[in-house]
Structures are given as C-alpha cells and as structure tokens.
C-alpha positions in Angstrom: -20.6 1.6 -38.7 -17.6 1.4 -36.4 -19.7 2.6 -33.5 -17.9 3.0 -30.1 -20.4 1.5 -27.7 -20.1 1.9 -24.0 -21.1 -1.2 -22.1 -23.6 -3.7 -23.7 -26.6 -3.0 -25.9 -29.8 -3.2 -23.8 -33.4 -4.0 -25.1 -35.4 -0.8 -25.6 -38.0 -0.4 -22.8 -40.5 1.5 -24.9 -40.3 0.6 -28.6 -39.8 -3.1 -28.3 -43.0 -4.9 -29.1 -44.0 -8.4 -28.0 -42.7 -11.2 -30.1 -44.2 -14.7 -30.7 -41.2 -16.7 -31.8 -43.4 -19.7 -32.7 -45.9 -17.9 -35.0 -43.9 -14.9 -36.4 -41.7 -15.2 -39.4 -40.5 -11.6 -39.3 -39.4 -10.2 -36.0 -38.1 -6.7 -35.0 -35.8 -6.2 -32.2 -35.1 -2.7 -30.8 -31.9 -2.1 -28.7 -30.6 1.0 -27.0 -26.9 1.8 -27.4 -24.7 4.1 -25.3 -22.5 5.7 -27.8 -19.2 7.2 -26.7 -18.8 11.0 -27.3 -16.5 12.2 -30.0 -13.3 14.0 -29.0 -9.6 14.2 -30.0 -7.0 13.2 -27.5 -4.1 13.2 -30.0 -0.8 14.4 -28.4 2.1 16.2 -30.2 5.2 18.2 -29.3 2.9 21.2 -28.9 1.6 19.6 -25.7 3.8 20.6 -22.7 3.6 18.4 -19.6 5.8 18.8 -16.5 8.1 16.0 -15.5 9.6 15.8 -12.1 13.1 14.4 -11.6 13.4 13.4 -8.0 16.8 14.1 -6.5 18.4 11.4 -4.2 20.3 13.4 -1.6 23.1 12.2 0.6 20.7 12.4 3.6 18.2 10.1 1.9 21.0 7.5 1.2 22.3 7.8 4.8 18.7 7.2 6.0 18.4 4.1 3.9 21.7 2.8 5.2 20.5 3.4 8.8 17.3 1.6 8.0 19.2 -1.5 6.9 21.5 -1.4 9.9 18.4 -1.3 12.2 16.7 -4.2 10.3 19.7 -6.4 10.5 20.7 -5.6 14.1 20.5 -7.8 17.2 19.5 -7.7 21.0 22.1 -7.7 23.8 21.4 -8.4 27.4 22.4 -5.5 29.7 22.4 -4.8 33.4 20.7 -1.4 33.7 17.9 0.2 31.8 18.1 3.1 29.3 15.5 4.6 27.0 14.6 2.2 24.1 15.4 -1.0 26.1 13.0 -3.9 26.4 12.3 -5.2 29.9 11.3 -8.8 30.8 10.1 -9.8 34.3 7.6 -11.3 36.6 4.4 -9.1 37.1 2.2 -9.8 40.2 -1.1 -8.1 40.9 -1.3 -6.3 44.3 -4.4 -5.9 46.6 -5.5 -2.6 48.1 -2.9 -2.9 50.9 0.0 -3.4 48.5 0.4 -7.2 49.1 0.3 -9.9 46.4 -3.4 -10.4 45.7 -4.8 -13.9 46.4 -5.8 -15.5 43.1 -4.6 -12.3 41.4 -2.9 -12.1 38.0 0.7 -13.3 37.7 2.8 -13.5 34.5 6.2 -15.1 34.8 7.7 -13.7 31.5 6.0 -10.4 30.8 7.6 -8.1 28.2 7.5 -4.3 28.4 8.8 -1.5 26.2 8.6 1.4 28.6 9.2 4.0 25.8 5.7 3.1 24.5 3.9 3.8 27.8 1.5 6.7 27.6 2.0 8.0 31.2 5.3 9.8 31.8 5.2 9.2 35.6 4.9 5.4 35.1 7.6 5.5 32.4 10.0 7.4 34.7 9.9 4.5 37.2 12.3 2.6 34.9 15.0 5.2 35.0 18.2 3.6 36.3 16.4 0.3 37.0 18.6 -2.8 37.0 18.2 -6.6 36.7 16.6 -8.0 39.9 15.1 -4.7 40.9 11.4 -4.8 41.9 9.2 -1.9 40.7 5.6 -1.0 41.6 3.6 0.0 38.5 0.1 0.6 37.5 -0.3 -0.9 34.0 -3.7 0.6 33.4 -2.4 4.1 34.1 0.8 3.4 32.1 -1.2 2.4 29.0 -4.1 4.9 29.4 -6.6 2.1 30.2 -6.0 0.4 26.8 -7.7 -3.0 26.8 -5.5 -4.2 24.0 -2.2 -3.3 25.7 -3.4 -4.7 29.1 -4.6 -8.0 27.6 -1.3 -8.4 25.7 0.9 -7.7 28.8 -1.2 -9.6 31.3 -2.2 -12.5 29.0 -5.9 -12.0 29.7 -8.9 -11.2 27.4 -9.8 -7.7 26.5 -13.1 -8.1 28.4 -11.1 -9.1 31.6 -8.7 -6.2 31.0 -11.5 -3.7 31.4 -11.7 -4.5 35.1 -8.0 -4.3 35.8 -7.0 -1.0 37.4 -4.8 -2.3 40.3 -1.1 -1.9 41.0 1.4 -4.6 40.1 5.0 -5.4 41.0 7.5 -6.0 38.3 10.6 -8.1 39.2 13.1 -7.4 36.4 14.7 -10.6 35.2 16.2 -9.4 32.0 16.9 -6.1 30.1 17.7 -6.3 26.4 19.0 -3.5 24.2 18.8 -3.4 20.4 22.2 -2.9 18.7 22.1 -1.8 15.0 24.3 -3.9 12.7 27.7 -2.5 11.8 28.1 -1.3 8.2 30.4 -4.1 7.1 30.7 -6.9 4.5 28.2 -9.1 6.4 25.5 -6.3 6.1 26.4 -5.8 2.4 25.9 -9.5 1.7 22.7 -9.7 3.7 21.1 -6.8 1.8 22.5 -7.2 -1.7 23.9 -10.7 -2.0 27.3 -12.3 -1.7 30.2 -9.9 -2.7 28.0 -7.6 -4.8 29.7 -4.6 -3.2 32.9 -4.5 -1.1 32.9 -1.1 0.7 30.6 1.4 2.4 31.0 3.7 -0.6 29.9 1.0 -3.1 27.0 0.1 -0.8 25.8 3.7 -0.6 26.2 4.1 -4.4 24.2 0.9 -5.0 21.5 2.2 -2.7 21.5 5.6 -4.6 21.0 3.9 -7.9 18.2 1.7 -6.5 16.4 4.7 -5.1 16.8 6.7 -8.4 15.3 3.7 -10.3 12.4 3.5 -7.8 11.8 7.3 -8.1 11.4 7.0 -11.8 8.2 5.1 -11.3 7.0 7.9 -8.9 7.9 10.5 -11.5 6.1 8.5 -14.2 3.0 8.2 -11.9 3.0 12.0 -11.4 3.5 12.5 -15.2 0.4 10.4 -15.9 -1.6 12.4 -13.4 -0.6 15.6 -15.0 -1.2 14.2 -18.5 -4.7 13.2 -17.5 -5.5 16.6 -16.0 -4.0 18.4 -19.0 -6.0 16.3 -21.6 -9.2 16.4 -19.6 -9.0 20.2 -19.5 -8.0 20.5 -23.2 -10.9 18.2 -24.3 -13.4 19.9 -22.0 -16.8 18.6 -20.9 -18.1 15.6 -22.7 -21.8 14.7 -23.1 -22.5 11.2 -22.1 -25.8 9.2 -22.5 -26.3 9.4 -18.8 -29.7 7.7 -18.6 -28.4 4.7 -20.5 -25.2 4.6 -18.4 -27.3 4.6 -15.2 -29.3 1.6 -16.6 -26.0 -0.2 -17.2 -24.7 0.6 -13.7 -27.9 -0.6 -12.1 -27.9 -3.8 -14.0 -24.3 -4.4 -12.9 -25.1 -3.5 -9.3 -28.6 -4.8 -8.6 -28.1 -4.6 -4.8 -27.4 -0.9 -4.8 -30.0 1.8 -4.2 -30.5 5.2 -6.0 -28.5 7.0 -3.3 -25.5 4.9 -4.2 -25.7 5.8 -7.9 -26.3 9.5 -7.2 -23.1 9.5 -5.1 -20.8 7.5 -7.4 -22.1 8.4 -10.9 -20.1 11.7 -11.3 -16.9 9.8 -10.4 -17.8 7.0 -12.8 -18.2 9.5 -15.7 -14.7 11.0 -14.8 -13.1 7.5 -14.9 -14.9 6.7 -18.1 -13.6 9.9 -19.7 -10.0 8.9 -18.7 -10.6 5.3 -20.0 -11.7 6.7 -23.4 -8.7 9.1 -23.5 -6.3 6.1 -22.8 -7.9 4.1 -25.6 -7.2 6.9 -28.1 -3.6 7.3 -26.8 -3.1 3.5 -27.1 -4.2 3.6 -30.7 -2.1 6.7 -31.5 1.0 5.3 -29.7 0.4 1.7 -31.0 0.4 0.3 -27.5 0.2 -3.5 -27.4 0.2 -5.5 -24.2 1.1 -9.2 -24.1 1.3 -11.7 -21.4 5.1 -11.3 -20.8 4.5 -7.6 -20.3 1.9 -8.2 -17.6 4.2 -10.8 -15.9 7.0 -8.3 -15.8 4.7 -5.7 -14.2 3.7 -8.3 -11.6 7.4 -9.1 -10.9 8.1 -5.4 -10.4 5.2 -5.2 -8.0 6.5 -8.2 -6.1 10.0 -6.8 -6.1 8.7 -3.6 -4.6 6.8 -5.5 -1.9 9.9 -7.5 -0.9 12.0 -4.3 -0.9 9.7 -2.8 1.8 11.0 -5.5 4.1 14.6 -4.9 3.2 14.8 -8.0 0.9 16.7 -6.7 -2.1 18.3 -9.7 -3.6 15.3 -12.0 -4.3 16.2 -14.6 -7.0 14.3 -14.2 -10.3 12.7 -17.6 -10.1 11.1 -16.7 -6.8 9.9 -13.4 -8.2 8.4 -15.2 -11.2 6.7 -17.7 -9.0 5.3 -15.0 -6.8 4.1 -13.0 -9.8 2.4 -16.0 -11.4 0.5 -16.5 -8.1 -0.6 -12.8 -8.2 -1.9 -13.3 -11.8 -4.1 -16.3 -10.7 -6.3 -13.8 -8.8 -8.7 -12.3 -11.4 -9.0 -8.9 -9.7 -5.2 -8.6 -9.2 -4.7 -9.7 -12.8 -7.0 -7.0 -14.2 -5.3 -4.3 -12.1 -1.9 -5.5 -13.4 -3.1 -5.4 -17.0 -4.4 -1.9 -16.5 -1.1 -0.8 -14.9 0.9 -2.3 -17.8 -1.2 -0.4 -20.3 -0.7 2.9 -18.4 3.1 2.1 -18.1 3.4 1.7 -21.9 1.3 4.8 -22.6 3.6 6.7 -20.2 6.8 5.5 -21.8 5.7 6.3 -25.3 3.9 9.6 -24.4 7.1 10.9 -22.9 8.8 10.6 -26.3 6.0 12.5 -28.1 5.0 15.5 -25.8 7.4 18.2 -24.7 8.6 17.5 -21.2 9.0 20.5 -18.9 11.7 19.2 -16.5 11.2 20.2 -12.9 
C-alpha cells in the first residue's frame, strides 16, 4: 500500500491475543503502525526565499592578513617591559616581615603575562621594569584569588593554592616581546604554499576569494534555515500519531523518565516534520547521495578545521586520510551523510525557487 511508516511497527498492546505456536495452525498477529501525515512540500518558482550574499570588505581582508602575521610571528628578547610582553623570572615567597620565607615557595623559571592580571595595581608594578629588576608582588591579589592561575604560576596543586595569599618577589631574568611576521614572500609561502602568490596584492586577493567561498556555505546554511521556516509555515500544523511515537521514543530510550519525554517530545515532532519535508524535497529534486559525496563533505569539514589554525595548504592526500578517519566514527558518519543530503537539497532547491537576493 506504499505506507510511509515512522519508526518500526510495534505489537498491539490490546488486540493481540495469546498464541500457541506449537498447537495453532492459524495465527493472527496485530501490529500498530505510526503513519506519517500527508502534506505537499513541492517547491516551484512561486516560492520566494531570501538569499544573503555576504560581502567581503577590505577591512575583513586586512583583519585576516593581520591574523596570519600574528600566527606566524616570533618572540624577541628585550631589556624593558611594555604592555603585552611576557616576563620570566624567579619568584620567591615572603614571610610577614618581607623576608624570604623558610621552606616557602620558590620557582626558578616562572612565566607571567602581566596584561592578563585582574588587579590594575599589581599590573602597574611592571611599568618600566627591566631585566634584573626585583619587584614585590601579591599573586593572589593579581589573579583575583584564582586557584588555577596560582597553581600554574607557582607549580603547586589547586588545593595548595587556596592557602597562598602572601607576597612574593619577582627577580626578572628575561622579557620577551612578540613580533608579528612581516607581510613578505616567506609569509605567503607559509600560508598558501610555495610561490602560489608573489605580492601583498595577490595575497590579499587570494584571501578575499577564500573568504567569499567560505561565506557561500554560510549563505547556504541561512538559506536552508529560511527554506525550512517557509515550508513549515506553508504546510501548517501536522497531526502525528503522538501516542505511538511516544511508545517508540520510550523503547529507544529505556533509561529516560516521563519528564524527559515531556520536555523533548515537541522538539522531536518539529525535527520529524523537517525530516519528512526533506524526504519529499529529495524525491522531487532527485537527490542521490553516494560514498564519494560523503567523503567530499568530510574533506570540506577537515579543510575548515585546519583553516581555523591558519593551515591553508593541506595536501589532498592528508585531507582524504583525515576524512576517512572521521567516517570510521559511526556518529560522525551519520552527521556527514545528513549534511551531504542537505547540501544537495540546497544546491538544487536554489535552482528551483525564486531567490530574493539580499
């Protein structure tokens, strides 16, 4: 009968009679089915959906160039402190009289970033400080009694840090300052690969094209959200066999109580409605997903992850290997399949509906 069944058929809890498989020749089995509601999600040019074209401004490109220069910079040793510098030195715990405390805490190579101190008075003590200077600080005050910060600075446990409220001396042994990388051929090669671009202008243009390509996926994501909202409103409320669906949910989540189902059931129905809409769209648009499509989605996901760390020129064989590892995880694989389906629906739906460019 070409029934569209939600979940699996379940034995009827009232009409099913007892069966003796050994003695009975004729047996009657009664099952309950959760039948999907009927609706029409067909899209045409009459359906108008907004599509947002994200502009890449010069300021955005400059910001990306600055990000690459910061990521590929280096530290230089300097003689005097200025905001943003890192300070290394010997910290020694003091007693109530301001003398080195017997059996107190002492760290030979402590690192501090004064800019991250929470107390302005403690932070100000570093102004104009030079290598070999000795400062008197209160780390607990500087870091607002943060056990995590104190344990990291003083190389003690968080439990021990809770009792540390004394002053310390800091003998500065080194001050280092971060210098951003110059915008030159070495930076171009590090970010994009050997001799891909030869000038700052080419570098900026490459970044602009990359950002524009990345923003297409953002625009497509927004388009799918708007398409979902539009079709959900056009279709209106659907009547689901709620009692049956609750039975299925409870069988799939035997460790959950009624309060859990009361909280999550409305959201489940909303996701189920969208799932059924996507099935109709897939049929109308003749969407087919095969293994190479899913692998490509996984590679795009991997490429985006590497790009977050400024790694733009990952060889294809490494991306493929990384993507295949992602697909070995069943949960990740299911998510990538679902994303591939939505990507294909998106690409085809954009050629059918009327796009309202924004």
